[in-house]
N, C-alpha and C positions, 0 to 999 in steps of 0.2 A: 050234471056234466054236459057240456056242449056236444051235441051229436051231429052238427052240421059240417059243411065243408071246411070251415076254419079249424075244427078239431082234427079233421083228416090231414090237412096241410101242415098243422103244427107237429104232428107225428109223435106226440107224447105217448109213452108206453101204455098208460092207463086208458087213454082214449082209443088206441089201436086195439087193445084187448076187448073193450066194449063193443067196438065195431065188428070184430071178428067173431066174438062169442054170441052175439045177438044179430045175425045177418037177416034182419027183417025185411019185409016188402018195402017199407018206407025208405030204408037206406039203399036198397036195390034200385028203386025208382029214381032216387036222387042221383045215383051214380050214372045210370043210363041216360037220363035227361041231360046231365052235365056233359057227358061224352058226345051226345048228338048235337047239342048247341055249340059247345066250344070247338069240337073238331069240325063241325059244319062251317062255322065262321072262318076258322083257319083254312079249311079246304077251299072255300070260296076265294080266298086271297091267293091260293096256289094256282088255281085255274083261270082266274079272271084276266090275267095278262094275255093269254091266248085268245079268249073270247068270253063275253059274259055268260053264254050258254055253257062253256067249259067250266066256268066258275060254279055254276049251279050243279053240273054233273059231279064235280069233285066235292062240293059241299055235301052231296048225298053219299058218295063213295067212301070218303075218308072215315066217318063214324061207322059206316057199314063194315069197312075192313077190320076195324078194331073189334066190333061185336061178333063178326064172323070168326075171327081168330080165337076169341074167347070161347065161342060156342064149339068150335072144332076141337079145342084143346081142353075144354072143361073137364071131361071125364078122365082123360089121360093124366092131366096134372093132379086131379084129385086122387087118382090111384097112386101116382108117384109120391104124393105127400104121405099117404098111408104107408107105402112100402119103405120110405126113408125114415119113418118114425117121427114125423112132424107133430103128430097128435091132432091134425086137422082132418075133419071129415070132408066129404065132397062139397057140401054147401059152403063150408068155411073156406076151402081152397078156392072155390069159384069167387067168393066175396073178396078174398085177399087179392086176387089178380084183377078183379073189377076195380078195387080201390086204387091199385097201381095205375091202371089205364086211366082212371079218372084224374089222377094227379098229372099225368102226362098231358091229358086233354086240357086241363086248366092252364098249364104252362103254355101250350100252343095257342089257346084262346087269348091269353094275356098278351102275346106278341103279335097276334093277328093284325091289330091296327097298324103296326110298323110294316109288316109284310104287305098290307094292302096299299099303303102309300109307296112302297118300294115297287110294286107292280105298276102303279099309275105313272111313276116317273121313269120307268124302263123304256127302252126303244120299242117301237110298235112291232108286232109280229111280222109285218111286211117290210120292215126297214132292212137296209143292207146288212146291218150287223145283228139281225134277229137271231142268227144261230149262236153268236157269242152271248147274247142276252139269255137265251134259253139255257146254255151251259152254266152261266152264272146263277140263274134261278135254281137249276138242278142242284148245284153244289151248295148254295146258301140254304135251301130248304132241307137238304139232307143233313147238314150240320145242325140246324135248328131242331129237327125231329130227333136227331141223335142226342142232343143235349137234354131235350125233354124226357127222352127215354132213360137217360142216366139219372136224372133227378127222381123219376118214378121208381127206378130200381133201388135207389138209396132209401126211399121210404118203404119199399117192399122189404128190404133187408132189415130195417128197423122193426117192421111188423113181425117178421119171422123170428127175430131175436127176442121179441117180447112174448111170443106165444109158443115157441118150440123149446124142447128140453135143454139144448146146448148149442154152442157155436157151430160144431160140425154139422149137426142136423140142419140148422138154419142155412149154412153155406151150401150143402148138397141139395137141399130143396130148392133154394134160389137158383142154383146153376141148372138144375133139371127143368125148372119152369121156364127160365129164360131161353134155354136151348130149344125147347119145344115150341115156344111162342115165336122165336125168331125164324125157325125152319118153316113153320106153317104160314106165318104172316108174310114172309118174303114171297112164297109161291102164290098166295092169294093176291098179293099186290101185283104180281105179274099177270094173273088171270084178269084182274079188274082194271088193268091199264087202259087208257092213258090217265095220268094224273097231272103232268106238267104241260102237255099239249105241244108236240113238236110242230113248229111253224109250217113245215112242208107237208104235213099230213092233215087231212080233213078232220074237223071237230066231230067227235062221236063219243057216245057214252062208253062203249067197249070197242076194242079192235075186232075186225071181222073174224080173226082167228085167235080168240083168247086162250085156247088150250094148246096152241102150237108152240112147242118148246117148253123149257122150264127157266125159271129165274136163275138157277145155278149154272145151267148150260150157257146162258147169255153172259153172265158175269165172268165165267171162266174164259170164254172167247174174247171178251173185252180186255181182261187182264193179260191174256197172251198177246193181244194186238198192241196194247199200250207198252208192255215190257219187252217187246221184241222176242217173245218166246220164253221169257223168264217168269211165267205166271206163278210158279210155286214160290219164288223169292218174293214177289210182290204181295202174294197172299199172306206170307209170313209177316211181312212188314205191316200189313193192314191189321192182322190179328194182334200184333204187339201194340199197335195204336189203340185198338179197342180195349185191350187189357189196361193200358195206361190211363185211358179215360175212366175206367171203372176202379181206379185205385182208391177213391173215397169210399166206395162200397166195400172193397176188400179190407181197407183199414178199419171200417166199422165192424165188420165180422171178426177181424183179428182182435180188436179191443175187447170183444166179448169173452175171449179166452182168458184175458188178464183180470176180468171182473166177473167171474161166473156168478150168476144169480143176483147181480146187482139191481136188475130191473124186474125181478120177479116179485109177485105179491107174496106177502108172508104166508107161510103154510103151504106154498105150492111145491 
């Protein structure tokens, strides 16, 4: 049976079970190397518009952000998996999340050539419309990263369906893992900023005050400013949008209820 990246991307239940039940050093190394190379390439295209040095910085920071998030949440998510009855041990939980991050990295690495030429054809950082170009880059890359995350979540849902006892357990485990990763990853991204490189701010690997404030405080203030004080309403709209984008994942988990045990091996 194919144990490489094609098997991981294909997402067949038998391949996913093999990966998760035998999380050996070879698979771990393959996933880590893939994340470093693919996210590094994509990260370079994110920062290179501001400055080639910024591209190098982001090429280092983007895979580091993923691996740090996984390291910070590895124990917590392993414990949640056990508490929620997934049947996955700490090593298996860590491997499942690493597989998901690997898929997201492959998606981002695949679109990196397009984002590289997008950066080359954008207005220069010292141009009059540089602020508009920066905003465009911020929105475009946020959408691309979100789409890569949704694809990875879909594969993670397939994996949990294949290895957990039932649909409810798969859904609760997935929700707990995603919530923890999103919470920690967002704050780590704030500490490790900049990624996009604001034209008016000097290029640097980290801000002089990386621990000043929190991601959530800044987002809330931005929402309040944009909405004219109706931040709660705008937050609800964003939450509904995220929910809508994850409808394929929800549908997959719901289909599990109508076909219980359809993808389980005989005798399980």
